[in-house]
Gaussian input, Z-matrix of N, CA and C with variables (Angstrom, degrees):
# hf/3-21g

backbone

0 1
 N
 C     1     B1
 C     2     B2     1     A1
 N     3     B3     2     A2     1     D1
 C     4     B4     3     A3     2     D2
 C     5     B5     4     A4     3     D3
 N     6     B6     5     A5     4     D4
 C     7     B7     6     A6     5     D5
 C     8     B8     7     A7     6     D6
 N     9     B9     8     A8     7     D7
 C    10    B10     9     A9     8     D8
 C    11    B11    10    A10     9     D9
 N    12    B12    11    A11    10    D10
 C    13    B13    12    A12    11    D11
 C    14    B14    13    A13    12    D12
 N    15    B15    14    A14    13    D13
 C    16    B16    15    A15    14    D14
 C    17    B17    16    A16    15    D15
 N    18    B18    17    A17    16    D16
 C    19    B19    18    A18    17    D17
 C    20    B20    19    A19    18    D18
 N    21    B21    20    A20    19    D19
 C    22    B22    21    A21    20    D20
 C    23    B23    22    A22    21    D21
 N    24    B24    23    A23    22    D22
 C    25    B25    24    A24    23    D23
 C    26    B26    25    A25    24    D24
 N    27    B27    26    A26    25    D25
 C    28    B28    27    A27    26    D26
 C    29    B29    28    A28    27    D27
 N    30    B30    29    A29    28    D28
 C    31    B31    30    A30    29    D29
 C    32    B32    31    A31    30    D30
 N    33    B33    32    A32    31    D31
 C    34    B34    33    A33    32    D32
 C    35    B35    34    A34    33    D33
 N    36    B36    35    A35    34    D34
 C    37    B37    36    A36    35    D35
 C    38    B38    37    A37    36    D36
 N    39    B39    38    A38    37    D37
 C    40    B40    39    A39    38    D38
 C    41    B41    40    A40    39    D39
 N    42    B42    41    A41    40    D40
 C    43    B43    42    A42    41    D41
 C    44    B44    43    A43    42    D42
 N    45    B45    44    A44    43    D43
 C    46    B46    45    A45    44    D44
 C    47    B47    46    A46    45    D45
 N    48    B48    47    A47    46    D46
 C    49    B49    48    A48    47    D47
 C    50    B50    49    A49    48    D48
 N    51    B51    50    A50    49    D49
 C    52    B52    51    A51    50    D50
 C    53    B53    52    A52    51    D51
 N    54    B54    53    A53    52    D52
 C    55    B55    54    A54    53    D53
 C    56    B56    55    A55    54    D54
 N    57    B57    56    A56    55    D55
 C    58    B58    57    A57    56    D56
 C    59    B59    58    A58    57    D57
 N    60    B60    59    A59    58    D58
 C    61    B61    60    A60    59    D59
 C    62    B62    61    A61    60    D60
 N    63    B63    62    A62    61    D61
 C    64    B64    63    A63    62    D62
 C    65    B65    64    A64    63    D63
 N    66    B66    65    A65    64    D64
 C    67    B67    66    A66    65    D65
 C    68    B68    67    A67    66    D66
 N    69    B69    68    A68    67    D67
 C    70    B70    69    A69    68    D68
 C    71    B71    70    A70    69    D69
 N    72    B72    71    A71    70    D70
 C    73    B73    72    A72    71    D71
 C    74    B74    73    A73    72    D72
 N    75    B75    74    A74    73    D73
 C    76    B76    75    A75    74    D74
 C    77    B77    76    A76    75    D75
 N    78    B78    77    A77    76    D76
 C    79    B79    78    A78    77    D77
 C    80    B80    79    A79    78    D78
 N    81    B81    80    A80    79    D79
 C    82    B82    81    A81    80    D80
 C    83    B83    82    A82    81    D81
 N    84    B84    83    A83    82    D82
 C    85    B85    84    A84    83    D83
 C    86    B86    85    A85    84    D84
 N    87    B87    86    A86    85    D85
 C    88    B88    87    A87    86    D86
 C    89    B89    88    A88    87    D87
 N    90    B90    89    A89    88    D88
 C    91    B91    90    A90    89    D89
 C    92    B92    91    A91    90    D90
 N    93    B93    92    A92    91    D91
 C    94    B94    93    A93    92    D92
 C    95    B95    94    A94    93    D93
 N    96    B96    95    A95    94    D94
 C    97    B97    96    A96    95    D95
 C    98    B98    97    A97    96    D96
 N    99    B99    98    A98    97    D97
 C   100   B100    99    A99    98    D98
 C   101   B101   100   A100    99    D99
 N   102   B102   101   A101   100   D100
 C   103   B103   102   A102   101   D101
 C   104   B104   103   A103   102   D102
 N   105   B105   104   A104   103   D103
 C   106   B106   105   A105   104   D104
 C   107   B107   106   A106   105   D105
 N   108   B108   107   A107   106   D106
 C   109   B109   108   A108   107   D107
 C   110   B110   109   A109   108   D108
 N   111   B111   110   A110   109   D109
 C   112   B112   111   A111   110   D110
 C   113   B113   112   A112   111   D111
 N   114   B114   113   A113   112   D112
 C   115   B115   114   A114   113   D113
 C   116   B116   115   A115   114   D114
 N   117   B117   116   A116   115   D115
 C   118   B118   117   A117   116   D116
 C   119   B119   118   A118   117   D117
 N   120   B120   119   A119   118   D118
 C   121   B121   120   A120   119   D119
 C   122   B122   121   A121   120   D120
 N   123   B123   122   A122   121   D121
 C   124   B124   123   A123   122   D122
 C   125   B125   124   A124   123   D123
 N   126   B126   125   A125   124   D124
 C   127   B127   126   A126   125   D125
 C   128   B128   127   A127   126   D126
 N   129   B129   128   A128   127   D127
 C   130   B130   129   A129   128   D128
 C   131   B131   130   A130   129   D129
 N   132   B132   131   A131   130   D130
 C   133   B133   132   A132   131   D131
 C   134   B134   133   A133   132   D132
 N   135   B135   134   A134   133   D133
 C   136   B136   135   A135   134   D134
 C   137   B137   136   A136   135   D135
 N   138   B138   137   A137   136   D136
 C   139   B139   138   A138   137   D137
 C   140   B140   139   A139   138   D138
 N   141   B141   140   A140   139   D139
 C   142   B142   141   A141   140   D140
 C   143   B143   142   A142   141   D141
 N   144   B144   143   A143   142   D142
 C   145   B145   144   A144   143   D143
 C   146   B146   145   A145   144   D144
 N   147   B147   146   A146   145   D145
 C   148   B148   147   A147   146   D146
 C   149   B149   148   A148   147   D147
 N   150   B150   149   A149   148   D148
 C   151   B151   150   A150   149   D149
 C   152   B152   151   A151   150   D150
 N   153   B153   152   A152   151   D151
 C   154   B154   153   A153   152   D152
 C   155   B155   154   A154   153   D153
 N   156   B156   155   A155   154   D154
 C   157   B157   156   A156   155   D155
 C   158   B158   157   A157   156   D156
 N   159   B159   158   A158   157   D157
 C   160   B160   159   A159   158   D158
 C   161   B161   160   A160   159   D159
 N   162   B162   161   A161   160   D160
 C   163   B163   162   A162   161   D161
 C   164   B164   163   A163   162   D162
 N   165   B165   164   A164   163   D163
 C   166   B166   165   A165   164   D164
 C   167   B167   166   A166   165   D165
 N   168   B168   167   A167   166   D166
 C   169   B169   168   A168   167   D167
 C   170   B170   169   A169   168   D168
 N   171   B171   170   A170   169   D169
 C   172   B172   171   A171   170   D170
 C   173   B173   172   A172   171   D171
 N   174   B174   173   A173   172   D172
 C   175   B175   174   A174   173   D173
 C   176   B176   175   A175   174   D174
 N   177   B177   176   A176   175   D175
 C   178   B178   177   A177   176   D176
 C   179   B179   178   A178   177   D177
 N   180   B180   179   A179   178   D178
 C   181   B181   180   A180   179   D179
 C   182   B182   181   A181   180   D180
 N   183   B183   182   A182   181   D181
 C   184   B184   183   A183   182   D182
 C   185   B185   184   A184   183   D183

   B1=1.4291
   B2=1.5257
   B3=1.3084
   B4=1.4565
   B5=1.5263
   B6=1.3321
   B7=1.4584
   B8=1.5371
   B9=1.3302
   B10=1.4552
   B11=1.5283
   B12=1.3358
   B13=1.4564
   B14=1.5247
   B15=1.3073
   B16=1.4560
   B17=1.5187
   B18=1.2955
   B19=1.4512
   B20=1.5332
   B21=1.3351
   B22=1.4742
   B23=1.5228
   B24=1.3221
   B25=1.4676
   B26=1.5246
   B27=1.3215
   B28=1.4649
   B29=1.5168
   B30=1.3114
   B31=1.4538
   B32=1.5320
   B33=1.3100
   B34=1.4652
   B35=1.5249
   B36=1.3321
   B37=1.4623
   B38=1.5227
   B39=1.3261
   B40=1.4649
   B41=1.5279
   B42=1.3093
   B43=1.4674
   B44=1.5299
   B45=1.3296
   B46=1.4622
   B47=1.5256
   B48=1.3054
   B49=1.4609
   B50=1.5292
   B51=1.3156
   B52=1.4621
   B53=1.5417
   B54=1.3185
   B55=1.4661
   B56=1.5236
   B57=1.3313
   B58=1.4703
   B59=1.5316
   B60=1.3134
   B61=1.4668
   B62=1.5290
   B63=1.3236
   B64=1.4631
   B65=1.5212
   B66=1.3212
   B67=1.4703
   B68=1.5214
   B69=1.3328
   B70=1.4673
   B71=1.5239
   B72=1.3182
   B73=1.4635
   B74=1.5269
   B75=1.3132
   B76=1.4645
   B77=1.5294
   B78=1.3184
   B79=1.4660
   B80=1.5267
   B81=1.3320
   B82=1.4524
   B83=1.5252
   B84=1.3274
   B85=1.4663
   B86=1.5263
   B87=1.3119
   B88=1.4669
   B89=1.5215
   B90=1.3164
   B91=1.4663
   B92=1.5211
   B93=1.3230
   B94=1.4602
   B95=1.5252
   B96=1.3224
   B97=1.4674
   B98=1.5302
   B99=1.3128
   B100=1.4629
   B101=1.5215
   B102=1.3131
   B103=1.4670
   B104=1.5259
   B105=1.3177
   B106=1.4620
   B107=1.5345
   B108=1.3168
   B109=1.4600
   B110=1.5259
   B111=1.3171
   B112=1.4578
   B113=1.5300
   B114=1.3295
   B115=1.4615
   B116=1.5291
   B117=1.3202
   B118=1.4659
   B119=1.5303
   B120=1.3249
   B121=1.4627
   B122=1.5260
   B123=1.3048
   B124=1.4687
   B125=1.5237
   B126=1.3297
   B127=1.4635
   B128=1.5285
   B129=1.3242
   B130=1.4682
   B131=1.5337
   B132=1.3101
   B133=1.4657
   B134=1.5251
   B135=1.3019
   B136=1.4516
   B137=1.5240
   B138=1.3280
   B139=1.4646
   B140=1.5221
   B141=1.3313
   B142=1.4624
   B143=1.5260
   B144=1.3085
   B145=1.4700
   B146=1.5322
   B147=1.3259
   B148=1.4635
   B149=1.5219
   B150=1.3161
   B151=1.4660
   B152=1.5254
   B153=1.3147
   B154=1.4686
   B155=1.5257
   B156=1.3200
   B157=1.4599
   B158=1.5299
   B159=1.3268
   B160=1.4671
   B161=1.5218
   B162=1.3242
   B163=1.4652
   B164=1.5252
   B165=1.3199
   B166=1.4602
   B167=1.5258
   B168=1.3055
   B169=1.4674
   B170=1.5248
   B171=1.3100
   B172=1.4639
   B173=1.5208
   B174=1.3069
   B175=1.4689
   B176=1.5244
   B177=1.3198
   B178=1.4559
   B179=1.5233
   B180=1.3206
   B181=1.4614
   B182=1.5267
   B183=1.3174
   B184=1.4697
   B185=1.4957
   A1=108.39
   A2=116.42
   A3=121.44
   A4=110.23
   A5=117.88
   A6=119.77
   A7=113.25
   A8=117.58
   A9=120.05
   A10=112.55
   A11=116.80
   A12=120.99
   A13=109.40
   A14=116.20
   A15=120.45
   A16=110.03
   A17=115.04
   A18=121.60
   A19=107.60
   A20=118.72
   A21=120.48
   A22=113.13
   A23=117.57
   A24=120.65
   A25=110.36
   A26=117.05
   A27=121.04
   A28=110.34
   A29=117.19
   A30=121.35
   A31=110.40
   A32=117.26
   A33=121.34
   A34=110.31
   A35=116.90
   A36=120.56
   A37=111.30
   A38=116.24
   A39=119.73
   A40=110.51
   A41=117.09
   A42=121.12
   A43=110.49
   A44=117.02
   A45=120.27
   A46=111.40
   A47=117.22
   A48=120.79
   A49=110.69
   A50=116.77
   A51=121.31
   A52=110.42
   A53=116.44
   A54=121.05
   A55=110.24
   A56=117.74
   A57=120.89
   A58=110.74
   A59=116.40
   A60=120.81
   A61=110.71
   A62=117.37
   A63=120.93
   A64=110.90
   A65=117.26
   A66=121.19
   A67=110.88
   A68=116.99
   A69=120.46
   A70=109.61
   A71=117.15
   A72=121.16
   A73=110.65
   A74=117.10
   A75=121.47
   A76=110.70
   A77=116.76
   A78=120.93
   A79=110.56
   A80=116.44
   A81=120.97
   A82=111.27
   A83=115.80
   A84=120.27
   A85=111.12
   A86=117.24
   A87=120.79
   A88=111.21
   A89=117.40
   A90=120.85
   A91=110.49
   A92=116.61
   A93=120.31
   A94=111.07
   A95=116.68
   A96=120.89
   A97=110.77
   A98=117.14
   A99=120.63
   A100=110.75
   A101=117.12
   A102=120.43
   A103=110.29
   A104=117.04
   A105=121.21
   A106=110.79
   A107=116.41
   A108=120.98
   A109=111.16
   A110=117.13
   A111=120.60
   A112=110.71
   A113=117.25
   A114=120.77
   A115=110.64
   A116=116.53
   A117=121.42
   A118=112.84
   A119=116.93
   A120=120.50
   A121=110.88
   A122=116.25
   A123=121.01
   A124=111.99
   A125=117.05
   A126=120.35
   A127=112.67
   A128=117.36
   A129=120.37
   A130=112.44
   A131=116.57
   A132=119.53
   A133=109.40
   A134=115.79
   A135=121.80
   A136=114.07
   A137=117.13
   A138=120.44
   A139=111.05
   A140=115.93
   A141=120.26
   A142=108.24
   A143=116.63
   A144=121.62
   A145=112.43
   A146=117.79
   A147=119.86
   A148=110.95
   A149=117.66
   A150=120.81
   A151=110.00
   A152=116.94
   A153=120.73
   A154=110.71
   A155=116.28
   A156=121.07
   A157=111.13
   A158=117.18
   A159=120.89
   A160=109.93
   A161=117.04
   A162=120.69
   A163=110.74
   A164=117.44
   A165=121.01
   A166=111.39
   A167=116.79
   A168=121.04
   A169=110.86
   A170=115.88
   A171=119.63
   A172=111.38
   A173=116.31
   A174=119.61
   A175=110.90
   A176=117.94
   A177=121.15
   A178=111.99
   A179=117.65
   A180=120.03
   A181=112.25
   A182=117.87
   A183=121.22
   A184=111.76
   D1=135.81
   D2=179.69
   D3=-74.30
   D4=150.19
   D5=-179.02
   D6=-63.47
   D7=-25.39
   D8=-178.32
   D9=-85.32
   D10=-11.87
   D11=-179.57
   D12=-86.95
   D13=128.94
   D14=179.09
   D15=-96.75
   D16=140.35
   D17=175.42
   D18=-74.65
   D19=124.64
   D20=-178.67
   D21=-56.74
   D22=-37.00
   D23=-179.87
   D24=-65.22
   D25=-40.40
   D26=178.49
   D27=-65.55
   D28=-41.78
   D29=179.55
   D30=-63.12
   D31=-42.54
   D32=178.59
   D33=-65.30
   D34=-43.85
   D35=178.87
   D36=-60.96
   D37=-41.03
   D38=178.94
   D39=-65.04
   D40=-41.23
   D41=179.77
   D42=-66.12
   D43=-41.91
   D44=177.61
   D45=-62.66
   D46=-40.18
   D47=178.08
   D48=-65.42
   D49=-38.53
   D50=177.14
   D51=-63.58
   D52=-42.94
   D53=178.64
   D54=-64.30
   D55=-42.03
   D56=178.13
   D57=-60.39
   D58=-44.80
   D59=-179.83
   D60=-63.33
   D61=-39.74
   D62=178.27
   D63=-64.54
   D64=-41.20
   D65=-179.72
   D66=-65.28
   D67=-40.78
   D68=178.58
   D69=-63.78
   D70=-44.39
   D71=179.66
   D72=-63.42
   D73=-41.62
   D74=-179.93
   D75=-65.89
   D76=-43.20
   D77=178.83
   D78=-61.47
   D79=-43.13
   D80=178.95
   D81=-63.83
   D82=-44.39
   D83=-179.38
   D84=-63.02
   D85=-43.06
   D86=179.61
   D87=-67.58
   D88=-40.09
   D89=178.65
   D90=-63.19
   D91=-42.61
   D92=178.88
   D93=-64.11
   D94=-43.11
   D95=-179.82
   D96=-64.65
   D97=-41.41
   D98=178.89
   D99=-65.33
   D100=-43.26
   D101=179.35
   D102=-62.55
   D103=-42.17
   D104=178.76
   D105=-63.57
   D106=-44.41
   D107=179.76
   D108=-63.26
   D109=-45.32
   D110=-178.49
   D111=-66.92
   D112=-30.08
   D113=177.39
   D114=-71.20
   D115=-38.25
   D116=-178.33
   D117=-78.04
   D118=-30.06
   D119=-172.51
   D120=-123.77
   D121=88.40
   D122=178.71
   D123=-64.12
   D124=-25.26
   D125=-178.77
   D126=-68.72
   D127=-12.35
   D128=179.65
   D129=-83.47
   D130=-16.88
   D131=-179.69
   D132=-62.82
   D133=130.79
   D134=-179.92
   D135=92.17
   D136=-5.66
   D137=-179.07
   D138=-78.92
   D139=-40.94
   D140=-178.16
   D141=-135.01
   D142=118.57
   D143=-173.95
   D144=-60.38
   D145=-39.20
   D146=-178.96
   D147=-66.97
   D148=-39.28
   D149=177.62
   D150=-63.34
   D151=-41.79
   D152=176.79
   D153=-62.01
   D154=-43.71
   D155=-179.76
   D156=-61.36
   D157=-46.98
   D158=-179.53
   D159=-64.41
   D160=-43.93
   D161=179.07
   D162=-59.88
   D163=-46.56
   D164=178.04
   D165=-62.43
   D166=-39.90
   D167=179.41
   D168=-63.25
   D169=-41.72
   D170=178.96
   D171=-65.79
   D172=-39.15
   D173=179.46
   D174=-66.03
   D175=-39.45
   D176=-178.99
   D177=-72.82
   D178=-27.63
   D179=-176.55
   D180=-89.22
   D181=-8.91
   D182=-177.65
   D183=-76.27

């Protein structure tokens, strides 16, 4: 195999790893933003069950 030729499997694996890293970063960013919002706005508690669940989960895992 020539040095300039890329193995398709390696290229796919690299792309999948890049996508995984992006998803982890996005999940972290959204979790942080939600926690910050819920901390600033107590009136939002009870409005959306999933937001409450995530906020509680973050508080318990800290």
